[in-house]
C-alpha positions as CSV (number, residue, x, y, z in Angstrom):
1,M,115.0,141.3,80.9
2,A,111.7,141.5,79.1
3,H,112.5,138.1,77.2
4,E,113.3,136.4,80.2
5,V,110.2,137.6,82.2
6,A,108.3,136.3,79.4
7,E,109.9,132.9,79.8
8,I,108.8,132.4,83.3
9,P,105.8,130.1,82.7
10,E,108.1,128.0,80.4
11,V,110.8,127.6,83.2
12,L,107.9,126.6,85.8
13,H,106.7,123.8,83.2
14,R,110.2,122.7,83.2
15,Q,110.4,122.5,87.2
16,V,107.1,120.5,87.2
17,Q,108.5,118.0,84.8
18,Q,112.1,117.8,85.7
19,G,112.4,119.4,89.2
20,L,109.5,119.2,91.4
21,D,109.7,115.7,92.3
22,T,113.4,116.3,93.4
23,Y,112.6,119.3,95.3
24,L,109.7,117.2,97.3
25,L,112.2,114.2,98.0
26,A,114.6,116.5,99.3
27,G,112.0,118.1,101.8
28,Q,111.0,114.4,102.9
29,Q,114.8,113.5,103.2
30,A,115.4,116.6,105.4
31,A,112.5,116.1,107.6
32,R,113.7,112.6,108.5
33,T,116.8,114.0,109.8
34,N,114.9,115.9,112.4
35,P,116.8,119.3,112.4
36,R,116.3,121.8,114.9
37,G,116.3,124.7,112.5
38,F,117.8,126.2,109.4
39,V,120.5,128.9,108.6
40,T,120.4,130.6,105.3
41,C,123.5,131.9,103.1
42,A,122.6,134.4,100.3
43,R,123.2,138.0,99.1
44,G,120.8,140.4,97.0
45,T,117.9,138.9,95.2
46,S,118.7,135.5,96.7
47,D,118.6,136.7,100.1
48,H,115.0,137.9,99.4
49,A,114.4,134.3,98.4
50,A,115.9,133.2,101.7
51,T,113.2,135.5,103.5
52,F,110.7,133.8,101.8
53,F,112.1,130.3,102.8
54,K,112.2,131.4,106.3
55,Y,108.5,132.7,106.5
56,V,107.3,129.4,104.7
57,M,109.2,127.3,106.9
58,E,108.8,129.0,110.2
59,T,105.0,129.2,109.6
60,R,104.6,125.8,108.4
61,T,106.9,123.9,110.7
62,G,107.4,126.0,113.8
63,L,111.2,125.6,113.2
64,P,113.5,128.6,113.6
65,V,115.3,130.0,110.4
66,T,117.9,132.4,110.6
67,S,120.2,134.2,108.3
68,I,124.1,134.3,108.8
69,G,126.1,136.9,107.2
70,P,128.8,135.5,105.0
71,S,131.4,137.6,106.4
72,I,131.2,135.7,109.5
73,A,133.2,132.9,108.0
74,S,134.8,134.9,105.0
75,V,136.4,137.9,106.7
76,Y,136.0,137.0,110.6
77,K,136.8,133.2,110.1
78,T,134.4,132.3,113.1
79,Q,134.3,128.6,114.0
80,L,130.4,127.9,113.8
81,K,128.3,125.5,116.1
82,L,125.5,124.3,113.9
83,Q,125.1,120.7,115.0
84,D,121.6,119.4,113.9
85,L,120.8,122.4,111.7
86,I,120.5,122.5,107.8
87,C,122.4,125.4,106.1
88,L,120.6,126.5,103.0
89,T,122.5,128.4,100.4
90,I,120.8,130.3,97.7
91,S,122.6,131.5,94.6
92,Q,122.2,132.0,90.8
93,S,125.8,131.4,90.0
94,G,127.1,129.5,93.1
95,G,130.7,131.2,92.6
96,S,130.9,134.0,95.2
97,P,133.8,133.3,97.5
98,D,132.0,134.3,100.7
99,L,129.2,132.0,100.0
100,V,131.4,129.1,99.3
101,A,133.2,129.9,102.7
102,L,130.1,130.1,104.7
103,Q,128.8,126.9,103.4
104,A,132.2,125.2,104.2
105,A,132.2,126.7,107.9
106,A,128.6,125.5,108.2
107,K,129.6,122.0,107.4
108,Q,132.5,121.9,109.7
109,G,130.3,123.1,112.3
110,G,128.0,120.2,112.0
111,A,125.2,121.6,109.7
112,Q,123.9,119.5,106.6
113,T,124.3,121.7,103.5
114,L,121.7,122.3,101.2
115,A,122.0,124.5,97.8
116,L,119.4,126.1,95.7
117,L,121.2,127.3,92.4
118,N,120.7,128.2,88.8
119,E,124.4,126.7,88.1
120,A,124.6,123.4,90.0
121,D,128.1,122.7,88.7
122,S,129.7,125.5,90.7
123,P,131.9,125.8,93.6
124,V,128.9,126.0,96.0
125,G,127.2,123.0,94.1
126,R,130.2,120.9,94.1
127,S,130.8,121.2,98.0
128,A,127.1,121.1,99.2
129,D,125.6,117.8,100.4
130,T,122.4,118.2,98.4
131,V,122.0,120.4,95.4
132,L,118.5,121.5,93.8
133,D,118.8,122.9,90.3
134,V,116.2,125.6,89.9
135,L,116.3,125.2,86.2
136,A,115.9,128.7,85.1
137,G,118.3,128.2,82.2
138,P,120.9,130.9,81.1
139,E,119.9,134.4,82.5
140,K,121.7,137.2,80.6
141,A,119.9,140.3,82.0
142,V,121.7,141.7,85.3
143,A,118.5,141.9,87.0
144,A,117.5,138.5,87.9
145,T,114.0,137.5,87.3
146,K,113.1,134.1,86.2
147,S,115.9,132.5,88.6
148,F,114.2,134.2,91.4
149,V,110.7,132.8,90.7
150,S,112.2,129.3,89.9
151,T,114.0,129.7,93.3
152,L,110.6,130.3,95.1
153,F,109.1,127.6,93.3
154,A,111.7,125.1,94.4
155,I,111.3,126.6,98.0
156,L,107.7,125.7,98.0
157,G,108.4,122.1,96.6
158,F,111.0,121.5,99.4
159,A,108.4,122.8,102.0
160,A,105.5,120.5,100.3
161,G,107.9,117.6,100.9
162,F,109.2,118.6,104.4
163,T,105.6,118.9,105.7
164,D,103.9,116.2,103.5
165,D,101.6,118.7,102.2
166,T,99.6,117.4,99.3
167,E,97.5,120.4,98.7
168,L,100.6,122.6,98.2
169,E,102.1,120.0,95.8
170,T,98.8,119.9,93.7
171,A,99.0,123.6,93.4
172,L,102.5,123.6,92.4
173,R,101.8,121.3,89.5
174,S,99.1,123.4,88.0
175,F,100.8,126.7,88.5
176,P,102.7,127.4,85.4
177,D,99.3,127.8,83.5
178,V,98.4,130.3,86.2
179,S,101.7,132.2,85.9
180,K,100.9,132.9,82.5
181,L,97.9,135.1,83.5
182,A,100.2,137.4,85.6
183,L,101.9,138.4,82.4
184,N,98.6,139.8,80.9
185,K,97.8,142.0,83.9
186,D,98.2,145.7,83.1
187,W,99.8,147.9,85.9
188,S,100.5,151.0,83.8
189,K,98.1,153.0,86.0
190,A,100.9,153.2,88.5
191,Q,103.7,154.2,86.3
192,L,103.4,158.1,86.5
193,S,103.0,158.1,90.4
194,L,106.1,156.0,90.9
195,A,108.2,157.9,88.2
196,R,107.4,161.3,89.9
197,A,107.7,160.1,93.5
198,G,110.5,161.2,95.5
199,S,110.7,157.8,97.2
200,V,108.8,154.6,97.0
201,F,107.8,152.3,99.9
202,T,107.2,148.6,98.9
203,V,105.4,146.9,101.8
204,G,104.6,143.3,102.5
205,R,104.4,140.9,105.5
206,G,105.0,137.4,106.0
207,P,106.1,135.6,102.7
208,G,105.0,138.8,100.9
209,L,107.7,140.7,102.5
210,A,110.3,138.9,100.2
211,V,108.7,140.0,97.0
212,A,108.2,143.6,98.4
213,A,112.1,143.5,99.1
214,E,112.6,142.1,95.5
215,A,110.2,145.0,94.3
216,A,112.4,147.6,95.7
217,L,115.7,146.4,94.7
218,K,114.5,146.1,91.0
219,L,113.2,149.6,91.0
220,K,116.5,150.7,92.2
221,E,118.7,148.9,89.8
222,T,116.6,149.0,86.8
223,C,114.6,152.3,87.0
224,R,117.0,154.3,89.4
225,I,113.9,155.0,91.7
226,H,114.8,155.1,95.3
227,A,112.6,152.6,97.0
228,E,112.9,151.1,100.5
229,V,111.3,147.8,101.8
230,F,109.2,147.8,105.0
231,S,107.2,145.1,107.0
232,A,103.5,146.1,107.3
233,A,104.1,146.3,110.8
234,E,107.5,148.0,110.9
235,L,106.4,150.8,108.6
236,L,104.0,152.0,111.1
237,H,106.4,151.9,113.9
238,G,108.4,155.1,112.5
239,P,109.2,155.4,108.7
240,V,105.5,156.4,107.7
241,V,106.3,159.7,108.7
242,L,108.2,160.2,105.7
243,A,104.9,159.6,103.8
244,D,103.3,162.7,101.9
245,N,102.2,163.6,98.8
246,R,105.5,163.3,97.2
247,F,105.5,159.5,98.0
248,A,104.2,156.3,96.4
249,S,103.9,152.8,97.7
250,L,103.5,149.4,96.3
251,V,101.6,147.3,98.8
252,F,101.6,143.5,98.3
253,D,98.6,141.8,99.8
254,S,99.4,138.4,100.5
255,Q,95.7,137.3,101.1
256,D,96.4,135.7,104.3
257,E,96.4,136.4,108.1
258,T,98.3,139.4,107.4
259,Q,95.5,141.3,105.8
260,E,94.6,143.4,108.9
261,S,98.0,145.2,108.9
262,I,98.1,145.7,105.2
263,R,94.8,147.3,105.5
264,A,96.0,149.7,108.1
265,V,98.9,150.5,105.8
266,I,96.6,151.3,102.9
267,Q,94.4,153.5,105.3
268,T,97.5,155.4,106.7
269,M,98.9,156.2,103.3
270,A,95.5,157.6,102.2
271,E,95.5,159.8,105.3
272,R,99.1,161.3,104.5
273,E,98.0,161.8,101.0
274,A,100.6,159.4,99.5
275,A,99.6,157.3,96.6
276,A,99.3,153.6,97.4
277,F,99.0,150.8,94.9
278,V,97.7,147.6,96.1
279,V,99.2,144.3,94.4
280,T,96.0,142.0,95.0
281,P,93.5,139.6,93.1
282,L,90.6,141.4,94.6
283,A,87.8,143.4,92.5
284,D,88.5,146.4,90.5
285,S,89.6,149.5,92.2
286,P,91.5,152.6,90.9
287,D,94.6,151.9,93.0
288,H,94.5,148.2,92.6
289,L,97.2,146.4,90.4
290,H,95.6,143.0,89.5
291,V,97.1,139.6,89.9
292,P,95.4,136.3,89.1
293,D,93.8,134.2,91.6
294,V,95.7,131.4,92.8
295,N,94.7,128.1,94.6
296,H,97.1,128.4,97.4
297,P,98.0,131.4,99.5
298,L,101.9,130.6,99.4
299,L,101.7,131.1,95.5
300,Q,100.4,134.4,95.8
301,P,103.9,136.2,96.2
302,L,105.0,134.3,92.9
303,V,102.1,136.0,90.9
304,Q,102.8,139.2,92.5
305,I,106.5,139.4,91.6
306,I,105.9,138.2,88.1
307,G,103.4,141.1,87.5
308,C,105.9,143.4,89.0
309,Y,108.8,142.4,87.0
310,K,106.8,143.1,83.6
311,F,105.8,146.6,85.1
312,V,109.3,147.5,86.2
313,E,110.8,146.6,82.8
314,K,108.4,148.8,80.9
315,L,108.7,151.7,83.4
316,A,112.5,151.5,82.9
317,R,112.2,151.7,79.3
318,N,110.0,154.6,79.6
319,L,112.3,156.3,81.8
320,G,115.2,155.8,79.1
321,E,116.9,153.3,81.5
322,N,118.7,150.1,80.4
323,A,117.3,147.4,82.4
324,D,119.2,144.7,80.9
325,A,122.6,146.3,81.9
326,P,122.3,148.8,84.5
327,S,125.1,151.4,84.8
328,G,127.7,150.1,87.6
329,L,126.4,146.6,87.8
330,N,127.4,143.1,86.8
331,K,125.7,140.0,86.4
332,V,127.9,137.9,88.8
333,T,128.8,139.9,91.8
334,V,131.9,138.6,93.5
335,T,132.1,139.3,97.1
336,V,134.7,138.2,100.0
């Protein structure tokens, strides 16, 4: 895992050189079909990428993006009605039967099918109308890291093409060098609090919710720390009552229109004496976990999760866990 996290800047450079123009073109071509919206098909880490896609596309285009549970097709055999929609399947391996079944049902129901994959030559890839390779290369650790970041990058390339956003395109072309800086940040101040915590909240909003969800999953699968993800808004609607001095939280500050609700969470955590570590590029503070400044707000979640991956891998080792092969998990999870 440590080796693959360190490879992320190299993967991003490869994407700029070999993939970005393809992602942009796919977005442009999709826009010309004038879709009514998108449905997504994914599980696990890939479903967190689908959440990122949802917030990026909904905020930038106004088109609806919704997730369809793969079992709707694979178990319930439902005939879908998806005329004039695009079905996006996100997967590392492209091999799980339930994803294959949902993509096939979506196509039969009238949707265009688009796949974001790390294994383009796979059952999902071979049956999709359009395949975008995220170019992460072989990933041996059970916990996905570089493939998740490269998927987010590909999503932003597609979005830039779909919306003709040249500012975002320019930011993507320079991002690999910025990503290196995220690997140089020291988050060790949070290790003891998270290791001692009875439970951890990971909190985000908008595109930042996707990386908060991914952080919660990584804390569970690599460190065996119980963690739950919440929207900054949803947390205050009830779950916050659990927070006390035995709790810790990782709060992902997206540096966008969601900042007011993020600040409310931070204040509430302090009032309840729960540790709150804020992932942000802002100035020094005892409870801030720093990430580099980026030149586009949609790239903020990417540097946050890169820093988080480095932190979690080190925390797992310090706890005596095997982050590369957690007990009971397999690299490719096959579900029906």
